[in-house]
C-alpha positions as CSV (number, residue, x, y, z in Angstrom):
1,M,122.9,99.0,86.2
2,N,119.2,98.2,86.3
3,E,119.9,94.7,87.6
4,V,122.0,96.0,90.5
5,M,119.3,98.5,91.4
6,R,116.6,95.9,91.3
7,Q,118.6,93.4,93.5
8,T,119.5,96.1,96.0
9,E,115.9,97.3,96.3
10,E,114.7,93.7,96.7
11,K,117.2,93.0,99.5
12,M,116.4,96.3,101.3
13,N,112.7,95.5,101.1
14,K,113.3,92.0,102.6
15,T,115.4,93.5,105.4
16,G,112.7,96.0,106.2
17,E,110.0,93.4,106.1
18,L,112.0,91.2,108.5
19,F,112.4,94.1,110.9
20,R,108.7,94.9,110.7
21,K,107.8,91.3,111.6
22,E,110.4,91.3,114.4
23,M,108.9,94.4,115.9
24,L,105.4,92.8,115.9
25,T,106.8,89.9,118.1
26,L,108.4,92.4,120.5
27,R,106.2,92.2,123.6
28,A,105.2,95.7,124.7
29,G,102.9,94.9,127.6
30,R,100.0,94.5,125.2
31,A,98.6,91.2,123.9
32,H,99.1,90.5,120.2
33,P,98.8,87.1,118.5
34,S,102.1,87.6,116.6
35,V,103.9,87.2,119.9
36,L,103.4,83.5,119.5
37,D,104.8,83.4,115.9
38,K,108.2,82.0,117.0
39,V,106.8,79.4,119.4
40,T,106.6,75.9,117.9
41,V,105.0,72.8,119.4
42,D,106.1,69.3,118.9
43,Y,103.0,67.9,117.2
44,Y,103.4,64.2,116.4
45,G,107.2,64.7,115.9
46,T,106.9,67.8,113.8
47,P,107.6,71.3,115.1
48,T,104.4,73.2,114.3
49,P,103.6,76.9,115.0
50,I,100.8,77.4,117.5
51,T,98.7,79.3,115.0
52,Q,98.4,76.1,112.9
53,L,97.2,74.1,115.9
54,A,94.8,76.5,117.6
55,T,92.7,79.7,117.4
56,V,94.4,82.6,119.0
57,N,92.2,85.5,120.2
58,V,92.7,88.8,122.1
59,P,89.5,89.3,124.2
60,E,91.2,92.0,126.3
61,P,94.2,94.3,125.8
62,R,96.4,92.2,128.2
63,L,95.0,88.7,127.6
64,L,95.5,86.1,124.8
65,T,93.4,83.0,124.6
66,I,94.4,79.9,122.7
67,L,91.8,77.4,121.8
68,P,93.5,74.2,120.5
69,W,91.6,72.3,117.8
70,D,92.8,69.0,119.4
71,R,92.4,68.9,123.2
72,G,95.2,66.4,123.4
73,I,97.7,69.0,122.4
74,T,96.9,71.5,125.1
75,A,99.6,70.3,127.5
76,A,102.2,70.4,124.7
77,I,101.2,74.0,123.8
78,E,101.6,75.0,127.5
79,K,105.0,73.4,127.6
80,A,106.2,75.1,124.5
81,I,105.1,78.5,125.8
82,L,106.9,77.9,129.1
83,K,110.1,76.9,127.2
84,S,109.9,80.0,125.0
85,D,111.6,83.2,125.9
86,L,108.3,85.1,126.2
87,G,108.3,85.1,130.0
88,L,104.6,84.3,130.2
89,T,103.0,81.6,132.3
90,P,100.0,79.9,130.6
91,N,96.8,79.2,132.6
92,S,94.7,76.4,131.3
93,D,91.3,75.0,132.2
94,G,91.8,71.9,130.0
95,T,90.2,73.4,126.9
96,V,91.4,77.1,126.7
97,I,94.8,78.4,127.5
98,R,95.0,82.0,128.7
99,L,98.1,84.1,128.6
100,N,98.1,87.2,130.9
101,F,100.4,90.0,129.9
102,P,101.5,91.8,133.1
103,A,102.0,95.5,133.0
104,L,105.6,96.5,132.4
105,T,107.6,98.3,135.0
106,Q,109.3,101.6,134.0
107,D,112.7,100.0,134.2
108,R,111.6,97.1,131.9
109,R,110.2,99.6,129.4
110,R,113.5,101.5,129.3
111,D,115.4,98.2,128.8
112,L,113.0,97.2,125.9
113,V,113.5,100.6,124.3
114,K,117.3,100.3,124.6
115,G,117.1,96.9,122.9
116,L,114.8,98.3,120.3
117,H,117.2,101.1,119.4
118,K,120.1,98.6,119.3
119,R,118.2,96.4,116.9
120,S,117.2,99.4,114.9
121,E,120.8,100.5,114.5
122,E,121.8,97.0,113.4
123,E,119.1,97.1,110.8
124,K,120.4,100.5,109.5
125,V,123.9,99.1,109.3
126,S,122.6,96.2,107.3
127,I,120.9,98.7,104.9
128,R,124.1,100.7,104.6
129,N,126.1,97.5,103.9
130,L,123.7,96.8,101.0
131,R,124.2,100.3,99.7
132,R,128.0,99.8,99.9
133,A,127.8,96.6,97.9
134,A,125.6,98.2,95.3
135,V,128.0,101.2,94.9
136,D,131.0,98.8,94.7
137,S,129.2,96.9,91.9
138,L,128.4,100.1,90.0
139,K,132.0,101.3,90.3
140,A,133.2,97.9,89.1
141,G,130.9,98.3,86.1
142,E,132.4,101.7,85.4
143,K,135.9,100.3,85.6
144,D,135.0,97.4,83.2
145,G,133.6,99.9,80.8
146,R,130.0,98.6,81.0
147,L,128.8,101.9,82.5
148,S,129.8,105.5,81.8
149,E,130.9,107.8,84.5
150,D,127.5,109.6,84.4
151,E,125.5,106.4,84.6
152,C,127.6,105.3,87.6
153,R,127.1,108.6,89.3
154,R,123.3,108.5,88.6
155,G,123.2,104.9,89.9
156,Q,125.0,105.9,93.1
157,D,122.6,108.8,93.7
158,E,119.6,106.4,93.2
159,V,121.1,103.9,95.6
160,Q,121.6,106.6,98.2
161,K,117.9,107.8,97.8
162,M,116.8,104.1,98.2
163,T,119.0,103.8,101.3
164,D,117.6,107.1,102.8
165,R,114.0,105.9,102.2
166,H,114.5,102.6,103.9
167,I,116.4,104.1,106.9
168,R,113.5,106.6,107.3
169,E,111.1,103.7,107.3
170,I,113.1,101.9,110.0
171,E,113.2,105.1,112.1
172,T,109.4,105.4,111.7
173,I,108.8,101.8,112.8
174,T,111.2,102.3,115.7
175,A,109.5,105.5,116.9
176,A,106.1,103.9,116.7
177,K,107.2,100.9,118.7
178,E,109.0,103.1,121.3
179,K,105.8,105.1,121.7
180,E,103.8,101.8,122.2
181,I,106.3,100.5,124.7
182,M,106.5,103.7,126.8
183,E,102.7,104.0,126.8
184,V,101.4,103.3,130.3
C-alpha cells in the first residue's frame, strides 16, 4: 500500500509541476523570461534553448531584452522567435534583441482565460485518472489478500485527500493566472 501511495503522490506532483511551468510560459501581456523556455535555436546543428545562448532581462513590464553571448547567433535567435508560436516580432540593433509585448485586447484576454480553464480541466482529469489507477491497485491488493478491507479503505481515503489537495493547488494556480491575464 505504501508503494502505491508513494508512486501516486510522485506522479501527481510531477503533473502539478508541469502545469505550473506551463502556466509560466502562458503569455499574459507581461514580459517574463520563461516565455522563451520552449524556443530553441539551431546553434551549430544542435537545438539549444535561448537561455543557454544569451542573457534574458526584463527592463520594463512589457519588454524583454536578449543579449546573445555570440553576436553571430543574433540572426538565428530572431528567426527562432519568429518561427515560434509566441506571436512576437523581435527588434534587433545587431547586438541586443528586444521583444515588445503589446497590450492584450479584452477579447484576447477572454480567449486566453478560456484556454486556461480548458487546460486546467485537462489537468484535473489527469489527477483524477491517477487517483482511479491508485484505487484500482488498492482494490486489486485487497482481492489478492495482500491488504485487509480496512487498509484498502484507509488507502482510498488517503488517495482521495491527495487528489483533493492537488486539485485545489491547480485551481489556485488557475485563479492566479486568470487574475494576471484579466489585469489591465
